[in-house]
KETIVO-674395 format. One record per residue (C-alpha): x, y, z; residue in three letters. Coordinates in steps of 0.5 Angstrom, whole numbers, plus 500, padded with zeros to 3 digits. Last residue first. Layout:
N
XYZALA...
//
This chain:
82
308214404UNK303218400UNK300223405UNK307225408UNK310226401UNK304230398UNK307237397UNK314234396UNK311230390UNK310237387UNK318238386UNK319239379UNK323236373UNK320235366UNK325231362UNK324229355UNK328224351UNK331220357UNK335215354UNK335207355UNK341203353UNK338196352UNK338190356UNK331189357UNK331189364UNK333197364UNK326198363UNK324196369UNK330199373UNK328206370UNK321205372UNK323203379UNK328210379UNK322214378UNK318211383UNK324212388UNK324219386UNK317220388UNK312221382UNK308227378UNK314231378UNK318226375UNK315227368UNK318223363UNK319221356UNK322215354UNK327212349UNK330205348UNK337204344UNK340199339UNK333196338UNK334188336UNK332186329UNK333179329UNK326177330UNK327175337UNK330182338UNK324186335UNK319181339UNK323183346UNK323191344UNK315190343UNK314186349UNK318192353UNK313197350UNK307193352UNK309192359UNK311200359UNK304201356UNK301197362UNK304200367UNK302207365UNK295205365UNK290203359UNK284201362UNK281194359UNK275195354UNK278190349UNK279196344UNK283199350UNK280204355UNK281211357UNK
//
């Protein structure tokens, strides 16, 4: 998937855009009182998931997980990903 400029759309870019929106809202005098996210941790190592939470936490707004799909599929590939 690519954006209107032909650049690839990635999860990291989407998080960055989300944080930019939250910051712009705050700068305009309308700070959100809560951020929400959906998560599929079975696709990530726990440390990667925590890193995402930490990245979003930097906005200084409470974060709520609105959807959570637990799993252990990351364990199958743990040796090859490290």
